[in-house]
C-alpha positions, 0 to 999 in steps of 0.5 A: 415604631412597633413594626421597626422594633419587630424588623430590628429583632428579625434582622438580629435573629437572622444575623445571629443565625448566620454567625452560628452557621458560619461558626458551625461550618468552620468547626465542621471543616476543621473536623473534616481535616485529614486524620493522623497520629496524635500531635505532641507539643512543639515536636509534632510527630517527629518522635513517631517518625523515622526521619532517616527513612520517612517513606517507610514511616508514611507507608505504615501510617497509610495502613492505619489512616488511609490514603489521605492523612496528616503529620506534623513535622514540628510546627509544620503541618503536612498532608500526605497523599498516598497511592496512585488514585489519590495523587492523580486526583490531586495533582491532575484532576485538581491541578490548579488547587495543588499547584503551589510549592510547599515551603519547608524551612530548609527550602526557605533557607536555601532558595528563599522562593526565588527560582523556578523550583521554589517560587509560587504564584505569579512569580512562578508562572512567569518564570516557568513560562519564560524558562520554557520559552527560552529553552525552546529557543535555545533548542530544547525539544528540537532535533538540534538538542538530540544531535548535541546529546549524540555528540556528547555521548561520543565524547563520553565514549572516547573518555571511557575508552581511554580508561583502558579497562581499568576499574573506576567510579564513573560518577564524575564522567557521567556528571560532566557529560550530562552537565555539558548538555544543560550548559550547551542549552543555558550557556550556549556551548559545551566544555572540555572535560578538563576545562578548569572553569567547567570543573570549578563550576561543578565544584562550586554548585554547593556553595552557590547559595552563599554567593546569592547573598552578595547579589545586589539586584539591578532591579532595586526599587522595581518591586513589580518586576519578576525578572530581578537578578536574583530570580533569574540567577536562581532560575538558571541555577535551578535549571543547571542543578535539575539538568545535571543531578537527577539524570547523572545519578540515574545513569550512575545507578543504572550502570550499577544495576546492569552489572548485577544482571549481565543477562539483561545487558546481553539482551540489550546489546542484542537489540542494539546490534539488531536495530542500530548496529555498531556504525552509527549513534543511537537516536530517539527514533530507535526506541520504538523498535527496542521495547526491551531496552525501553523497558529497562530504562523505565525500570531503572527509574521506577526501581531507584525511586529517586525522589520518594516523597516528591518535591513538596507541594502546597494548596494555593487556596482553601481546598475541598479534597474528597471528604476533607478540608485542606487550608490554604498554604498547607504543605502536601507530600504527594508520595511517589514511592507509593506509586512507583512501588505499588505492588498491584501495578508492579508485582514484587516492586522491590525486585528489579524486573524489566518485565514490569514494562513488557507485555506477554508478547515482548512489546513495551507496556505503558503504565500510568503509574510511571511518575518519576517526573511527578505530574500536574502543573509542577511536573518536571520541565525537563522531562523530555530532555532527561528521557532523551539523555538517559536513552542515548547515553545508556545505549551509547555506552552499551553499544561500545562496552561490556560492563565488568564489575570489580566484584562478583555480580552476585555480590552487588547490592543495588538497593538505594541508599535511602534518605528522606529527600533522595535515594542514592546509588551505592559507591562502586567501581566498574571496568568498561571493556570494548566490544 
């Protein structure tokens, strides 16, 4: 009996020690969570941040708290990753841990986690795999898609020629041209620029979320299926939006920037005349022989910093990152602005300078800091398509036209209209003068 009593006491002591150790470890882990400013009840750090220019606020906070810190947007805790080394370590070196999509309230309301952009877990994996496989079957990544872009560039050039050198805002022309590429992939054909159905499709993009509410899923009662009407239609919309907005806005911003620097346009056109001439369409094989032009295209993407905060991520499990503990499902901001505007990699990052991507001898200089499409498991699925569109559309325009600004080029403001979600080009008009 005495032995049993001693055994019981020993077991109780062991259990108590284990409980104490678990409690201590939990407290220690919480203490090791990334630092940040003092959190106010309910509002969190909102009063301490400039929500109209959150990237600038995060830049200032990084100076005080380092490259990994925490902010609270109301009740939502967000861990901010600042700088190339930090973002690379998270999104690439620990890619699986940081592969979740951050579910901010706005995302939940608009997308409900059903499409390829905002879904998580097995749904996201299956939808992404399905989307990539299907797009490849439809021609993405093959020679045929390059030919489609060349064909669309021809239609765009003729449309610009028909403006008869009159100044106008080219935004709609660029949206229609880029949209037709993703339409030809997803829907199987392009649209005439005056096609009423096509114009209606463009106009109704912003209202599509309302239409989603009325969809009854043909897969009702089949909870195991990831391919419901809602998820597939949402994924199709994601592809259409992503395949239209980002590239057309980048082109619109690029044309604005080039009006500011006629000497840059002159160098590009000299390279075009030397490598391509006037008699054929540009192709991706030309890029390796056009280092200056390639540098300009890269610099446009770097300079405009289209998605300064990136699309939010989350950790899919309790994660050890450097010396910190990040709880499962914590929203992550891997700040692209801190990489694309890194002053050590890109001297004078606020200045538009193709030299950021050129070696001293004029050859193209690659940079690991060039991450406009993000990185890791959630890197943009359409990166290759976007790169192809940007190069072929821009070169086709400059092959055929010289840009004439409606105002003196010295007075053009190329700085983006800064917002928390996306940087947009300022409105402008331009004339396309045949060469």
